[in-house]
C-alpha positions in Angstrom: 72.0 -54.2 58.0 72.1 -57.2 55.7 69.6 -55.5 53.3 71.6 -52.3 53.4 74.8 -54.1 52.3 72.8 -56.1 49.6 71.5 -52.9 48.2 74.9 -51.3 48.2 76.4 -54.3 46.5 73.7 -54.2 43.8 74.3 -50.5 43.3 78.1 -51.1 42.9 77.5 -53.9 40.4 75.1 -51.7 38.4 77.6 -48.8 38.2 80.3 -51.2 37.1 78.2 -52.6 34.3 77.0 -49.2 33.3 80.6 -47.9 33.1 81.7 -50.9 31.1 78.9 -50.3 28.6 79.9 -46.6 28.2 83.5 -47.7 27.7 82.9 -50.4 25.1 79.8 -49.2 23.3 79.6 -46.2 21.0 77.6 -43.3 22.3 76.3 -41.9 19.0 74.9 -38.6 20.4 78.3 -37.6 21.8 80.3 -37.0 18.6 80.9 -33.3 19.1 84.6 -33.7 19.6 87.7 -32.5 17.9 89.2 -36.0 18.2 87.9 -39.1 16.4 86.6 -42.2 18.0 89.5 -44.1 16.5 92.6 -42.7 14.8 93.3 -45.9 12.8 90.2 -46.0 10.5 88.4 -48.2 13.0 90.7 -51.2 12.8 90.9 -51.3 16.6 87.1 -51.5 16.8 86.4 -53.9 14.0 86.2 -53.7 10.2 86.8 -50.2 8.7 83.8 -49.0 6.6 85.8 -48.7 3.4 87.0 -52.3 3.9 83.4 -53.4 4.1 82.7 -51.8 0.8 85.9 -53.3 -0.8 84.8 -56.8 0.3 81.3 -56.1 -1.1 82.8 -55.1 -4.5 85.0 -58.2 -4.7 82.1 -60.4 -3.7 80.1 -59.0 -6.6 83.0 -59.5 -9.0 84.7 -62.7 -7.8 84.1 -64.5 -11.1 86.5 -62.1 -12.8 89.3 -63.0 -10.4 90.7 -65.9 -12.4 93.6 -67.1 -14.5 96.9 -65.2 -14.0 96.2 -62.7 -11.3 98.3 -59.7 -10.1 97.7 -57.8 -6.9 99.5 -54.9 -5.2 101.5 -55.5 -2.0 100.0 -58.9 -1.0 97.4 -61.4 -2.2 94.7 -60.6 0.3 91.8 -60.3 -2.2 92.9 -62.7 -4.9 93.3 -65.5 -2.3 90.0 -64.7 -0.6 87.7 -64.1 -3.6 89.6 -65.7 -6.6 87.9 -68.3 -8.8 90.0 -70.7 -11.0 93.3 -68.9 -10.4 96.2 -70.6 -12.3 98.8 -68.3 -10.8 99.0 -65.2 -8.7 101.7 -62.6 -8.4 102.4 -59.6 -6.1 103.7 -56.3 -7.4 105.5 -53.8 -5.2 108.0 -51.0 -5.9 110.3 -51.9 -3.1 112.6 -55.0 -2.7 112.0 -54.9 1.0 108.6 -56.5 0.5 109.5 -60.2 0.8 106.2 -61.3 -0.6 106.6 -59.5 -3.9 107.2 -61.6 -7.0 107.5 -58.5 -9.2 109.4 -55.3 -8.3 108.0 -52.5 -10.4 106.4 -49.1 -10.5 103.0 -48.6 -12.2 104.1 -45.2 -13.4 107.2 -46.6 -15.1 106.2 -49.0 -17.9 109.8 -50.2 -18.5 109.7 -51.8 -15.0 106.5 -53.8 -15.8 105.8 -57.0 -17.8 103.6 -56.5 -20.9 100.3 -58.3 -21.7 100.8 -60.8 -18.8 97.7 -60.8 -16.6 94.0 -61.9 -16.9 93.2 -59.9 -13.8 94.9 -57.0 -12.0 93.6 -56.1 -8.5 94.5 -52.6 -7.4 93.0 -51.4 -4.1 93.4 -47.9 -2.6 96.6 -47.4 -4.6 96.0 -44.6 -7.0 95.3 -42.2 -4.1 99.0 -42.5 -3.0 100.5 -42.2 -6.5 101.1 -38.6 -7.6 101.0 -39.3 -11.4 97.9 -41.5 -11.2 97.2 -41.2 -14.9 100.6 -42.8 -15.7 99.7 -45.6 -13.2 96.5 -46.2 -15.2 98.6 -46.6 -18.3 100.8 -49.0 -16.5 97.7 -51.0 -15.4 96.6 -51.2 -19.0 100.1 -52.3 -20.1 100.1 -55.2 -17.7 96.9 -56.8 -18.9 96.4 -59.4 -21.6 93.9 -58.7 -24.3 90.5 -59.3 -22.6 92.0 -58.9 -19.2 90.3 -56.9 -16.5 91.5 -54.4 -13.8 89.5 -54.4 -10.6 90.3 -51.3 -8.7 89.1 -49.2 -5.7 90.0 -45.6 -4.7 89.0 -43.5 -1.8 86.5 -40.7 -2.1 85.5 -39.4 1.3 88.3 -40.5 3.6 90.9 -39.2 6.1 94.6 -39.1 5.3 96.5 -42.3 5.6 99.5 -41.4 7.9 101.2 -44.7 7.0 101.3 -43.8 3.3 101.9 -40.1 3.9 105.1 -40.9 5.8 106.4 -43.3 3.2 105.5 -42.3 -0.3 102.7 -39.7 0.0 98.9 -39.5 0.1 97.9 -37.2 -2.8 94.3 -37.6 -4.0 90.6 -38.1 -3.1 88.5 -38.9 -6.2 85.0 -38.8 -7.5 83.3 -41.2 -9.9 83.5 -38.5 -12.6 87.3 -38.2 -12.3 87.8 -42.0 -12.4 85.4 -42.6 -15.3 87.1 -39.9 -17.4 90.7 -40.9 -16.5 90.2 -44.6 -17.2 88.1 -43.9 -20.2 90.9 -42.0 -21.9 93.1 -45.1 -21.7 90.8 -48.2 -21.7 88.0 -46.6 -23.7 84.8 -45.3 -22.1 82.7 -48.4 -23.1 85.2 -50.7 -21.4 85.0 -49.0 -18.0 82.3 -49.5 -15.3 82.4 -47.3 -12.2 80.3 -47.7 -9.1 80.2 -45.8 -5.8 79.5 -47.0 -2.3 78.5 -44.9 0.8 76.2 -42.4 2.3 76.5 -39.5 4.8 76.3 -41.9 7.8 78.9 -44.3 6.6 81.1 -41.4 5.6 80.9 -40.0 9.1 81.6 -43.4 10.5 84.8 -43.8 8.4 86.0 -40.3 9.3 85.4 -41.0 13.0 86.9 -44.5 12.9 83.6 -46.1 13.8 83.7 -49.7 12.5 81.3 -51.4 10.1 80.1 -53.7 12.9 78.7 -50.6 14.7 76.3 -49.9 11.8 73.5 -52.0 10.4 73.7 -53.7 7.0 70.9 -51.4 5.8 72.8 -48.3 6.9 76.0 -49.5 5.2 74.3 -50.7 2.0 72.3 -47.5 1.3 74.0 -45.6 -1.5 73.8 -41.8 -1.8 76.0 -40.7 -4.7 76.6 -37.3 -3.1 78.7 -39.1 -0.4 81.1 -41.2 -2.3 83.1 -43.1 0.4 84.5 -45.6 -2.1 84.7 -45.6 -5.9 85.2 -49.0 -7.7 86.5 -49.7 -11.2 86.1 -52.5 -13.6 88.2 -51.8 -16.7 88.7 -54.2 -19.6 91.5 -54.3 -22.1 90.1 -54.8 -25.6 
């Protein structure tokens, strides 16, 4: 009788552990579903894949984040990656943002300071601005001579409901679009564009699977056909 109960107890423990594993761990072969694994880009599971690429981009360009630095909405990347920052400021179009030191609109040059910044950090912003070419002009206007804009835009990515409900979510870009649009304003020789992503990381982002659920090798492999993130370095002559 004792052995019977011991076996039953072991079976129950095994089933509990097995269920816990199914609940917490991703089952990659079971993605045939009309609903994503996560509806919030994977924030609830770890680091969203596009954020992994954004961090990689700023790690590669941290020496350019120096002097008088401007960032959109908050100072996340300037404070994390900046080198020799003398002053940082935060740009936002709404006064409700208590952290903003500048209230202005990238598409309206008359609301922006001219020739002020050594570095302008602009992440995932042009996607939610309808007149994105005007916003590029505004970015150029902000920079000092020799200043640099470090920007990122979404390529393969789901809609951001947060942005859609507030000011809109208008565009998904390719490296060709970005290179041409920035080249018209900054000059082609002053613009460097790079893409990140592959079919697996694109699938992960669309499903809301986090970067921690992929290997570094899987994340770092680049296939230009699947442009999850496009990054920009643009200098003002």
